[in-house]
mmCIF file of the N, C-alpha and C atoms, coordinates in Angstrom:
data_MODEL
# 
_entry.id   MODEL 
# 
loop_
_atom_site.group_PDB 
_atom_site.id 
_atom_site.type_symbol 
_atom_site.label_atom_id 
_atom_site.label_alt_id 
_atom_site.label_comp_id 
_atom_site.label_asym_id 
_atom_site.label_entity_id 
_atom_site.label_seq_id 
_atom_site.pdbx_PDB_ins_code 
_atom_site.Cartn_x 
_atom_site.Cartn_y 
_atom_site.Cartn_z 
_atom_site.occupancy 
_atom_site.B_iso_or_equiv 
_atom_site.pdbx_formal_charge 
_atom_site.auth_seq_id 
_atom_site.auth_comp_id 
_atom_site.auth_asym_id 
_atom_site.auth_atom_id 
_atom_site.pdbx_PDB_model_num 
ATOM 1   N N  . MET A 1 1  ? 7.440   -16.459 1.854   1.00 0.00 ? 1  MET A N  1 
ATOM 2   C CA . MET A 1 1  ? 6.041   -16.765 1.964   1.00 0.00 ? 1  MET A CA 1 
ATOM 3   C C  . MET A 1 1  ? 5.186   -15.771 1.155   1.00 0.00 ? 1  MET A C  1 
ATOM 4   N N  . VAL A 1 2  ? 5.541   -14.499 1.221   1.00 0.00 ? 2  VAL A N  1 
ATOM 5   C CA . VAL A 1 2  ? 4.777   -13.499 0.498   1.00 0.00 ? 2  VAL A CA 1 
ATOM 6   C C  . VAL A 1 2  ? 4.925   -13.722 -1.032  1.00 0.00 ? 2  VAL A C  1 
ATOM 7   N N  . LYS A 1 3  ? 6.134   -14.007 -1.469  1.00 0.00 ? 3  LYS A N  1 
ATOM 8   C CA . LYS A 1 3  ? 6.370   -14.235 -2.883  1.00 0.00 ? 3  LYS A CA 1 
ATOM 9   C C  . LYS A 1 3  ? 5.566   -15.447 -3.371  1.00 0.00 ? 3  LYS A C  1 
ATOM 10  N N  . LYS A 1 4  ? 5.530   -16.511 -2.570  1.00 0.00 ? 4  LYS A N  1 
ATOM 11  C CA . LYS A 1 4  ? 4.752   -17.688 -2.950  1.00 0.00 ? 4  LYS A CA 1 
ATOM 12  C C  . LYS A 1 4  ? 3.254   -17.397 -3.000  1.00 0.00 ? 4  LYS A C  1 
ATOM 13  N N  . ALA A 1 5  ? 2.761   -16.563 -2.088  1.00 0.00 ? 5  ALA A N  1 
ATOM 14  C CA . ALA A 1 5  ? 1.358   -16.177 -2.126  1.00 0.00 ? 5  ALA A CA 1 
ATOM 15  C C  . ALA A 1 5  ? 1.047   -15.426 -3.410  1.00 0.00 ? 5  ALA A C  1 
ATOM 16  N N  . GLY A 1 6  ? 1.943   -14.537 -3.828  1.00 0.00 ? 6  GLY A N  1 
ATOM 17  C CA . GLY A 1 6  ? 1.762   -13.824 -5.088  1.00 0.00 ? 6  GLY A CA 1 
ATOM 18  C C  . GLY A 1 6  ? 1.723   -14.760 -6.267  1.00 0.00 ? 6  GLY A C  1 
ATOM 19  N N  . GLU A 1 7  ? 2.543   -15.750 -6.252  1.00 0.00 ? 7  GLU A N  1 
ATOM 20  C CA . GLU A 1 7  ? 2.564   -16.732 -7.359  1.00 0.00 ? 7  GLU A CA 1 
ATOM 21  C C  . GLU A 1 7  ? 1.254   -17.479 -7.474  1.00 0.00 ? 7  GLU A C  1 
ATOM 22  N N  . LEU A 1 8  ? 0.598   -17.710 -6.339  1.00 0.00 ? 8  LEU A N  1 
ATOM 23  C CA . LEU A 1 8  ? -0.700  -18.375 -6.352  1.00 0.00 ? 8  LEU A CA 1 
ATOM 24  C C  . LEU A 1 8  ? -1.781  -17.619 -7.141  1.00 0.00 ? 8  LEU A C  1 
ATOM 25  N N  . ILE A 1 9  ? -1.651  -16.277 -7.108  1.00 0.00 ? 9  ILE A N  1 
ATOM 26  C CA . ILE A 1 9  ? -2.623  -15.465 -7.842  1.00 0.00 ? 9  ILE A CA 1 
ATOM 27  C C  . ILE A 1 9  ? -2.002  -14.769 -9.055  1.00 0.00 ? 9  ILE A C  1 
ATOM 28  N N  . ASP A 1 10 ? -0.834  -15.279 -9.422  1.00 0.00 ? 10 ASP A N  1 
ATOM 29  C CA . ASP A 1 10 ? -0.162  -14.869 -10.661 1.00 0.00 ? 10 ASP A CA 1 
ATOM 30  C C  . ASP A 1 10 ? 0.234   -13.379 -10.701 1.00 0.00 ? 10 ASP A C  1 
ATOM 31  N N  . ILE A 1 11 ? 0.777   -12.876 -9.540  1.00 0.00 ? 11 ILE A N  1 
ATOM 32  C CA . ILE A 1 11 ? 1.364   -11.541 -9.522  1.00 0.00 ? 11 ILE A CA 1 
ATOM 33  C C  . ILE A 1 11 ? 2.684   -11.584 -8.784  1.00 0.00 ? 11 ILE A C  1 
ATOM 34  N N  . GLU A 1 12 ? 3.584   -10.663 -9.155  1.00 0.00 ? 12 GLU A N  1 
ATOM 35  C CA . GLU A 1 12 ? 4.813   -10.557 -8.441  1.00 0.00 ? 12 GLU A CA 1 
ATOM 36  C C  . GLU A 1 12 ? 4.560   -9.767  -7.146  1.00 0.00 ? 12 GLU A C  1 
ATOM 37  N N  . LEU A 1 13 ? 4.848   -10.371 -6.043  1.00 0.00 ? 13 LEU A N  1 
ATOM 38  C CA . LEU A 1 13 ? 4.503   -9.773  -4.745  1.00 0.00 ? 13 LEU A CA 1 
ATOM 39  C C  . LEU A 1 13 ? 5.691   -9.848  -3.842  1.00 0.00 ? 13 LEU A C  1 
ATOM 40  N N  . LYS A 1 14 ? 5.999   -8.733  -3.188  1.00 0.00 ? 14 LYS A N  1 
ATOM 41  C CA . LYS A 1 14 ? 7.104   -8.667  -2.199  1.00 0.00 ? 14 LYS A CA 1 
ATOM 42  C C  . LYS A 1 14 ? 6.535   -8.079  -0.915  1.00 0.00 ? 14 LYS A C  1 
ATOM 43  N N  . PRO A 1 15 ? 7.205   -8.350  0.215   1.00 0.00 ? 15 PRO A N  1 
ATOM 44  C CA . PRO A 1 15 ? 6.671   -7.823  1.498   1.00 0.00 ? 15 PRO A CA 1 
ATOM 45  C C  . PRO A 1 15 ? 6.440   -6.301  1.485   1.00 0.00 ? 15 PRO A C  1 
ATOM 46  N N  . HIS A 1 16 ? 7.309   -5.592  0.850   1.00 0.00 ? 16 HIS A N  1 
ATOM 47  C CA . HIS A 1 16 ? 7.134   -4.126  0.806   1.00 0.00 ? 16 HIS A CA 1 
ATOM 48  C C  . HIS A 1 16 ? 5.892   -3.728  0.049   1.00 0.00 ? 16 HIS A C  1 
ATOM 49  N N  . ASP A 1 17 ? 5.516   -4.523  -0.927  1.00 0.00 ? 17 ASP A N  1 
ATOM 50  C CA . ASP A 1 17 ? 4.278   -4.227  -1.671  1.00 0.00 ? 17 ASP A CA 1 
ATOM 51  C C  . ASP A 1 17 ? 3.068   -4.242  -0.740  1.00 0.00 ? 17 ASP A C  1 
ATOM 52  N N  . LEU A 1 18 ? 3.049   -5.170  0.205   1.00 0.00 ? 18 LEU A N  1 
ATOM 53  C CA . LEU A 1 18 ? 1.913   -5.273  1.131   1.00 0.00 ? 18 LEU A CA 1 
ATOM 54  C C  . LEU A 1 18 ? 1.875   -4.024  2.041   1.00 0.00 ? 18 LEU A C  1 
ATOM 55  N N  . ARG A 1 19 ? 3.015   -3.550  2.456   1.00 0.00 ? 19 ARG A N  1 
ATOM 56  C CA . ARG A 1 19 ? 3.099   -2.349  3.286   1.00 0.00 ? 19 ARG A CA 1 
ATOM 57  C C  . ARG A 1 19 ? 2.571   -1.165  2.493   1.00 0.00 ? 19 ARG A C  1 
ATOM 58  N N  . ARG A 1 20 ? 3.035   -1.050  1.240   1.00 0.00 ? 20 ARG A N  1 
ATOM 59  C CA . ARG A 1 20 ? 2.594   0.084   0.409   1.00 0.00 ? 20 ARG A CA 1 
ATOM 60  C C  . ARG A 1 20 ? 1.094   -0.009  0.127   1.00 0.00 ? 20 ARG A C  1 
ATOM 61  N N  . HIS A 1 21 ? 0.613   -1.223  -0.130  1.00 0.00 ? 21 HIS A N  1 
ATOM 62  C CA . HIS A 1 21 ? -0.813  -1.393  -0.385  1.00 0.00 ? 21 HIS A CA 1 
ATOM 63  C C  . HIS A 1 21 ? -1.647  -1.001  0.847   1.00 0.00 ? 21 HIS A C  1 
ATOM 64  N N  . ALA A 1 22 ? -1.242  -1.441  2.024   1.00 0.00 ? 22 ALA A N  1 
ATOM 65  C CA . ALA A 1 22 ? -1.987  -1.093  3.244   1.00 0.00 ? 22 ALA A CA 1 
ATOM 66  C C  . ALA A 1 22 ? -2.084  0.404   3.431   1.00 0.00 ? 22 ALA A C  1 
ATOM 67  N N  . ALA A 1 23 ? -0.973  1.079   3.170   1.00 0.00 ? 23 ALA A N  1 
ATOM 68  C CA . ALA A 1 23 ? -0.968  2.529   3.339   1.00 0.00 ? 23 ALA A CA 1 
ATOM 69  C C  . ALA A 1 23 ? -1.823  3.222   2.295   1.00 0.00 ? 23 ALA A C  1 
ATOM 70  N N  . THR A 1 24 ? -1.741  2.748   1.067   1.00 0.00 ? 24 THR A N  1 
ATOM 71  C CA . THR A 1 24 ? -2.518  3.340   -0.019  1.00 0.00 ? 24 THR A CA 1 
ATOM 72  C C  . THR A 1 24 ? -4.020  3.097   0.209   1.00 0.00 ? 24 THR A C  1 
ATOM 73  N N  . TYR A 1 25 ? -4.351  1.885   0.578   1.00 0.00 ? 25 TYR A N  1 
ATOM 74  C CA . TYR A 1 25 ? -5.767  1.535   0.831   1.00 0.00 ? 25 TYR A CA 1 
ATOM 75  C C  . TYR A 1 25 ? -6.322  2.394   1.955   1.00 0.00 ? 25 TYR A C  1 
ATOM 76  N N  . ALA A 1 26 ? -5.582  2.512   3.028   1.00 0.00 ? 26 ALA A N  1 
ATOM 77  C CA . ALA A 1 26 ? -6.026  3.314   4.163   1.00 0.00 ? 26 ALA A CA 1 
ATOM 78  C C  . ALA A 1 26 ? -6.200  4.784   3.766   1.00 0.00 ? 26 ALA A C  1 
ATOM 79  N N  . SER A 1 27 ? -5.246  5.298   3.060   1.00 0.00 ? 27 SER A N  1 
ATOM 80  C CA . SER A 1 27 ? -5.289  6.694   2.639   1.00 0.00 ? 27 SER A CA 1 
ATOM 81  C C  . SER A 1 27 ? -6.477  6.970   1.720   1.00 0.00 ? 27 SER A C  1 
ATOM 82  N N  . ARG A 1 28 ? -6.712  6.091   0.766   1.00 0.00 ? 28 ARG A N  1 
ATOM 83  C CA . ARG A 1 28 ? -7.812  6.272   -0.185  1.00 0.00 ? 28 ARG A CA 1 
ATOM 84  C C  . ARG A 1 28 ? -9.174  5.948   0.411   1.00 0.00 ? 28 ARG A C  1 
ATOM 85  N N  . SER A 1 29 ? -9.158  5.310   1.580   1.00 0.00 ? 29 SER A N  1 
ATOM 86  C CA . SER A 1 29 ? -10.409 5.026   2.258   1.00 0.00 ? 29 SER A CA 1 
ATOM 87  C C  . SER A 1 29 ? -10.764 6.144   3.255   1.00 0.00 ? 29 SER A C  1 
ATOM 88  N N  . GLY A 1 30 ? -9.928  7.170   3.307   1.00 0.00 ? 30 GLY A N  1 
ATOM 89  C CA . GLY A 1 30 ? -10.250 8.320   4.140   1.00 0.00 ? 30 GLY A CA 1 
ATOM 90  C C  . GLY A 1 30 ? -9.498  8.407   5.442   1.00 0.00 ? 30 GLY A C  1 
ATOM 91  N N  . THR A 1 31 ? -8.593  7.475   5.691   1.00 0.00 ? 31 THR A N  1 
ATOM 92  C CA . THR A 1 31 ? -7.781  7.577   6.890   1.00 0.00 ? 31 THR A CA 1 
ATOM 93  C C  . THR A 1 31 ? -6.892  8.818   6.818   1.00 0.00 ? 31 THR A C  1 
ATOM 94  N N  . PRO A 1 32 ? -6.873  9.606   7.830   1.00 0.00 ? 32 PRO A N  1 
ATOM 95  C CA . PRO A 1 32 ? -6.003  10.832  7.821   1.00 0.00 ? 32 PRO A CA 1 
ATOM 96  C C  . PRO A 1 32 ? -4.553  10.482  7.540   1.00 0.00 ? 32 PRO A C  1 
ATOM 97  N N  . LEU A 1 33 ? -3.908  11.329  6.750   1.00 0.00 ? 33 LEU A N  1 
ATOM 98  C CA . LEU A 1 33 ? -2.503  11.080  6.407   1.00 0.00 ? 33 LEU A CA 1 
ATOM 99  C C  . LEU A 1 33 ? -1.618  10.934  7.647   1.00 0.00 ? 33 LEU A C  1 
ATOM 100 N N  . GLU A 1 34 ? -1.908  11.650  8.699   1.00 0.00 ? 34 GLU A N  1 
ATOM 101 C CA . GLU A 1 34 ? -1.104  11.560  9.895   1.00 0.00 ? 34 GLU A CA 1 
ATOM 102 C C  . GLU A 1 34 ? -1.175  10.160  10.495  1.00 0.00 ? 34 GLU A C  1 
ATOM 103 N N  . ILE A 1 35 ? -2.344  9.521   10.412  1.00 0.00 ? 35 ILE A N  1 
ATOM 104 C CA . ILE A 1 35 ? -2.510  8.154   10.965  1.00 0.00 ? 35 ILE A CA 1 
ATOM 105 C C  . ILE A 1 35 ? -1.739  7.173   10.086  1.00 0.00 ? 35 ILE A C  1 
ATOM 106 N N  . VAL A 1 36 ? -1.917  7.340   8.762   1.00 0.00 ? 36 VAL A N  1 
ATOM 107 C CA . VAL A 1 36 ? -1.198  6.460   7.820   1.00 0.00 ? 36 VAL A CA 1 
ATOM 108 C C  . VAL A 1 36 ? 0.306   6.582   8.079   1.00 0.00 ? 36 VAL A C  1 
ATOM 109 N N  . SER A 1 37 ? 0.763   7.778   8.227   1.00 0.00 ? 37 SER A N  1 
ATOM 110 C CA . SER A 1 37 ? 2.214   8.036   8.414   1.00 0.00 ? 37 SER A CA 1 
ATOM 111 C C  . SER A 1 37 ? 2.720   7.507   9.737   1.00 0.00 ? 37 SER A C  1 
ATOM 112 N N  . LYS A 1 38 ? 2.112   7.915   10.828  1.00 0.00 ? 38 LYS A N  1 
ATOM 113 C CA . LYS A 1 38 ? 2.663   7.607   12.163  1.00 0.00 ? 38 LYS A CA 1 
ATOM 114 C C  . LYS A 1 38 ? 2.289   6.237   12.649  1.00 0.00 ? 38 LYS A C  1 
ATOM 115 N N  . VAL A 1 39 ? 1.093   5.754   12.361  1.00 0.00 ? 39 VAL A N  1 
ATOM 116 C CA . VAL A 1 39 ? 0.618   4.468   12.908  1.00 0.00 ? 39 VAL A CA 1 
ATOM 117 C C  . VAL A 1 39 ? 0.889   3.316   11.994  1.00 0.00 ? 39 VAL A C  1 
ATOM 118 N N  . ILE A 1 40 ? 0.475   3.423   10.720  1.00 0.00 ? 40 ILE A N  1 
ATOM 119 C CA . ILE A 1 40 ? 0.631   2.286   9.802   1.00 0.00 ? 40 ILE A CA 1 
ATOM 120 C C  . ILE A 1 40 ? 2.060   2.165   9.314   1.00 0.00 ? 40 ILE A C  1 
ATOM 121 N N  . LEU A 1 41 ? 2.624   3.256   8.836   1.00 0.00 ? 41 LEU A N  1 
ATOM 122 C CA . LEU A 1 41 ? 3.979   3.152   8.249   1.00 0.00 ? 41 LEU A CA 1 
ATOM 123 C C  . LEU A 1 41 ? 5.088   3.471   9.281   1.00 0.00 ? 41 LEU A C  1 
ATOM 124 N N  . ARG A 1 42 ? 4.709   4.130   10.401  1.00 0.00 ? 42 ARG A N  1 
ATOM 125 C CA . ARG A 1 42 ? 5.669   4.483   11.434  1.00 0.00 ? 42 ARG A CA 1 
ATOM 126 C C  . ARG A 1 42 ? 6.816   5.338   10.897  1.00 0.00 ? 42 ARG A C  1 
ATOM 127 N N  . HIS A 1 43 ? 6.454   6.288   10.035  1.00 0.00 ? 43 HIS A N  1 
ATOM 128 C CA . HIS A 1 43 ? 7.446   7.261   9.527   1.00 0.00 ? 43 HIS A CA 1 
ATOM 129 C C  . HIS A 1 43 ? 7.589   8.362   10.548  1.00 0.00 ? 43 HIS A C  1 
ATOM 130 N N  . ALA A 1 44 ? 8.828   8.849   10.714  1.00 0.00 ? 44 ALA A N  1 
ATOM 131 C CA . ALA A 1 44 ? 9.093   9.956   11.607  1.00 0.00 ? 44 ALA A CA 1 
ATOM 132 C C  . ALA A 1 44 ? 8.652   11.292  10.996  1.00 0.00 ? 44 ALA A C  1 
ATOM 133 N N  . ASP A 1 45 ? 8.648   11.372  9.694   1.00 0.00 ? 45 ASP A N  1 
ATOM 134 C CA . ASP A 1 45 ? 8.370   12.623  9.012   1.00 0.00 ? 45 ASP A CA 1 
ATOM 135 C C  . ASP A 1 45 ? 7.175   12.447  8.041   1.00 0.00 ? 45 ASP A C  1 
ATOM 136 N N  . LEU A 1 46 ? 6.198   13.314  8.127   1.00 0.00 ? 46 LEU A N  1 
ATOM 137 C CA . LEU A 1 46 ? 5.032   13.242  7.268   1.00 0.00 ? 46 LEU A CA 1 
ATOM 138 C C  . LEU A 1 46 ? 5.406   13.385  5.799   1.00 0.00 ? 46 LEU A C  1 
ATOM 139 N N  . ALA A 1 47 ? 6.449   14.140  5.496   1.00 0.00 ? 47 ALA A N  1 
ATOM 140 C CA . ALA A 1 47 ? 6.884   14.315  4.106   1.00 0.00 ? 47 ALA A CA 1 
ATOM 141 C C  . ALA A 1 47 ? 7.322   12.999  3.472   1.00 0.00 ? 47 ALA A C  1 
ATOM 142 N N  . THR A 1 48 ? 7.873   12.093  4.287   1.00 0.00 ? 48 THR A N  1 
ATOM 143 C CA . THR A 1 48 ? 8.270   10.778  3.776   1.00 0.00 ? 48 THR A CA 1 
ATOM 144 C C  . THR A 1 48 ? 7.048   10.007  3.290   1.00 0.00 ? 48 THR A C  1 
ATOM 145 N N  . THR A 1 49 ? 5.982   10.065  4.054   1.00 0.00 ? 49 THR A N  1 
ATOM 146 C CA . THR A 1 49 ? 4.759   9.365   3.680   1.00 0.00 ? 49 THR A CA 1 
ATOM 147 C C  . THR A 1 49 ? 4.153   9.999   2.439   1.00 0.00 ? 49 THR A C  1 
ATOM 148 N N  . GLN A 1 50 ? 4.182   11.315  2.330   1.00 0.00 ? 50 GLN A N  1 
ATOM 149 C CA . GLN A 1 50 ? 3.615   11.974  1.158   1.00 0.00 ? 50 GLN A CA 1 
ATOM 150 C C  . GLN A 1 50 ? 4.374   11.564  -0.097  1.00 0.00 ? 50 GLN A C  1 
ATOM 151 N N  . ARG A 1 51 ? 5.681   11.482  -0.034  1.00 0.00 ? 51 ARG A N  1 
ATOM 152 C CA . ARG A 1 51 ? 6.466   11.008  -1.192  1.00 0.00 ? 51 ARG A CA 1 
ATOM 153 C C  . ARG A 1 51 ? 6.135   9.547   -1.498  1.00 0.00 ? 51 ARG A C  1 
ATOM 154 N N  . TYR A 1 52 ? 6.048   8.754   -0.462  1.00 0.00 ? 52 TYR A N  1 
ATOM 155 C CA . TYR A 1 52 ? 5.777   7.319   -0.582  1.00 0.00 ? 52 TYR A CA 1 
ATOM 156 C C  . TYR A 1 52 ? 4.458   7.057   -1.247  1.00 0.00 ? 52 TYR A C  1 
ATOM 157 N N  . LEU A 1 53 ? 3.394   7.719   -0.816  1.00 0.00 ? 53 LEU A N  1 
ATOM 158 C CA . LEU A 1 53 ? 2.064   7.525   -1.401  1.00 0.00 ? 53 LEU A CA 1 
ATOM 159 C C  . LEU A 1 53 ? 1.961   8.159   -2.765  1.00 0.00 ? 53 LEU A C  1 
ATOM 160 N N  . GLY A 1 54 ? 2.776   9.159   -3.061  1.00 0.00 ? 54 GLY A N  1 
ATOM 161 C CA . GLY A 1 54 ? 2.740   9.800   -4.365  1.00 0.00 ? 54 GLY A CA 1 
ATOM 162 C C  . GLY A 1 54 ? 3.208   8.910   -5.472  1.00 0.00 ? 54 GLY A C  1 
ATOM 163 N N  . LYS A 1 55 ? 3.887   7.808   -5.152  1.00 0.00 ? 55 LYS A N  1 
ATOM 164 C CA . LYS A 1 55 ? 4.421   6.923   -6.183  1.00 0.00 ? 55 LYS A CA 1 
ATOM 165 C C  . LYS A 1 55 ? 3.382   5.945   -6.653  1.00 0.00 ? 55 LYS A C  1 
ATOM 166 N N  . VAL A 1 56 ? 2.244   5.886   -5.999  1.00 0.00 ? 56 VAL A N  1 
ATOM 167 C CA . VAL A 1 56 ? 1.175   4.937   -6.379  1.00 0.00 ? 56 VAL A CA 1 
ATOM 168 C C  . VAL A 1 56 ? 0.094   5.700   -7.131  1.00 0.00 ? 56 VAL A C  1 
ATOM 169 N N  . ASN A 1 57 ? -0.083  5.318   -8.413  1.00 0.00 ? 57 ASN A N  1 
ATOM 170 C CA . ASN A 1 57 ? -1.127  5.998   -9.187  1.00 0.00 ? 57 ASN A CA 1 
ATOM 171 C C  . ASN A 1 57 ? -2.470  5.291   -9.001  1.00 0.00 ? 57 ASN A C  1 
ATOM 172 N N  . ASP A 1 58 ? -3.534  5.950   -9.428  1.00 0.00 ? 58 ASP A N  1 
ATOM 173 C CA . ASP A 1 58 ? -4.876  5.403   -9.207  1.00 0.00 ? 58 ASP A CA 1 
ATOM 174 C C  . ASP A 1 58 ? -5.062  4.035   -9.856  1.00 0.00 ? 58 ASP A C  1 
ATOM 175 N N  . THR A 1 59 ? -4.535  3.884   -11.057 1.00 0.00 ? 59 THR A N  1 
ATOM 176 C CA . THR A 1 59 ? -4.666  2.597   -11.754 1.00 0.00 ? 59 THR A CA 1 
ATOM 177 C C  . THR A 1 59 ? -4.036  1.445   -10.992 1.00 0.00 ? 59 THR A C  1 
ATOM 178 N N  . GLU A 1 60 ? -2.855  1.688   -10.477 1.00 0.00 ? 60 GLU A N  1 
ATOM 179 C CA . GLU A 1 60 ? -2.159  0.668   -9.718  1.00 0.00 ? 60 GLU A CA 1 
ATOM 180 C C  . GLU A 1 60 ? -2.904  0.354   -8.423  1.00 0.00 ? 60 GLU A C  1 
ATOM 181 N N  . ALA A 1 61 ? -3.382  1.366   -7.725  1.00 0.00 ? 61 ALA A N  1 
ATOM 182 C CA . ALA A 1 61 ? -4.117  1.156   -6.487  1.00 0.00 ? 61 ALA A CA 1 
ATOM 183 C C  . ALA A 1 61 ? -5.394  0.355   -6.726  1.00 0.00 ? 61 ALA A C  1 
ATOM 184 N N  . ILE A 1 62 ? -6.126  0.680   -7.794  1.00 0.00 ? 62 ILE A N  1 
ATOM 185 C CA . ILE A 1 62 ? -7.348  -0.046  -8.105  1.00 0.00 ? 62 ILE A CA 1 
ATOM 186 C C  . ILE A 1 62 ? -7.026  -1.506  -8.469  1.00 0.00 ? 62 ILE A C  1 
ATOM 187 N N  . ARG A 1 63 ? -5.957  -1.720  -9.227  1.00 0.00 ? 63 ARG A N  1 
ATOM 188 C CA . ARG A 1 63 ? -5.556  -3.086  -9.600  1.00 0.00 ? 63 ARG A CA 1 
ATOM 189 C C  . ARG A 1 63 ? -5.263  -3.921  -8.365  1.00 0.00 ? 63 ARG A C  1 
ATOM 190 N N  . TRP A 1 64 ? -4.514  -3.346  -7.416  1.00 0.00 ? 64 TRP A N  1 
ATOM 191 C CA . TRP A 1 64 ? -4.198  -4.049  -6.194  1.00 0.00 ? 64 TRP A CA 1 
ATOM 192 C C  . TRP A 1 64 ? -5.445  -4.386  -5.402  1.00 0.00 ? 64 TRP A C  1 
ATOM 193 N N  . ILE A 1 65 ? -6.321  -3.428  -5.261  1.00 0.00 ? 65 ILE A N  1 
ATOM 194 C CA . ILE A 1 65 ? -7.524  -3.634  -4.476  1.00 0.00 ? 65 ILE A CA 1 
ATOM 195 C C  . ILE A 1 65 ? -8.396  -4.707  -5.119  1.00 0.00 ? 65 ILE A C  1 
ATOM 196 N N  . GLU A 1 66 ? -8.566  -4.640  -6.443  1.00 0.00 ? 66 GLU A N  1 
ATOM 197 C CA . GLU A 1 66 ? -9.363  -5.655  -7.129  1.00 0.00 ? 66 GLU A CA 1 
ATOM 198 C C  . GLU A 1 66 ? -8.715  -7.037  -7.047  1.00 0.00 ? 66 GLU A C  1 
ATOM 199 N N  . THR A 1 67 ? -7.402  -7.114  -7.182  1.00 0.00 ? 67 THR A N  1 
ATOM 200 C CA . THR A 1 67 ? -6.701  -8.402  -7.101  1.00 0.00 ? 67 THR A CA 1 
ATOM 201 C C  . THR A 1 67 ? -6.849  -8.987  -5.717  1.00 0.00 ? 67 THR A C  1 
ATOM 202 N N  . LEU A 1 68 ? -6.651  -8.199  -4.700  1.00 0.00 ? 68 LEU A N  1 
ATOM 203 C CA . LEU A 1 68 ? -6.640  -8.748  -3.342  1.00 0.00 ? 68 LEU A CA 1 
ATOM 204 C C  . LEU A 1 68 ? -8.033  -8.937  -2.726  1.00 0.00 ? 68 LEU A C  1 
ATOM 205 N N  . TYR A 1 69 ? -9.004  -8.117  -3.166  1.00 0.00 ? 69 TYR A N  1 
ATOM 206 C CA . TYR A 1 69 ? -10.318 -8.169  -2.544  1.00 0.00 ? 69 TYR A CA 1 
ATOM 207 C C  . TYR A 1 69 ? -11.418 -8.602  -3.516  1.00 0.00 ? 69 TYR A C  1 
ATOM 208 N N  . GLY A 1 70 ? -11.043 -8.895  -4.754  1.00 0.00 ? 70 GLY A N  1 
ATOM 209 C CA . GLY A 1 70 ? -11.971 -9.419  -5.732  1.00 0.00 ? 70 GLY A CA 1 
ATOM 210 C C  . GLY A 1 70 ? -13.085 -8.532  -6.084  1.00 0.00 ? 70 GLY A C  1 
# 
């Protein structure tokens, strides 16, 4: 279902992309890292979240936000 939704807006989309986007959006909107880690991503270790969010650069985050929220 997620892949088909991505095809409708002409992007490759996987379920994990949505999880990463939600975490990135929350983090860049000012949500404390501890909340992103423990509540949104449910990571046991804060370091896991820091590595996870470190893989998303600003250009990619902006592209996702513009694509999904116009």
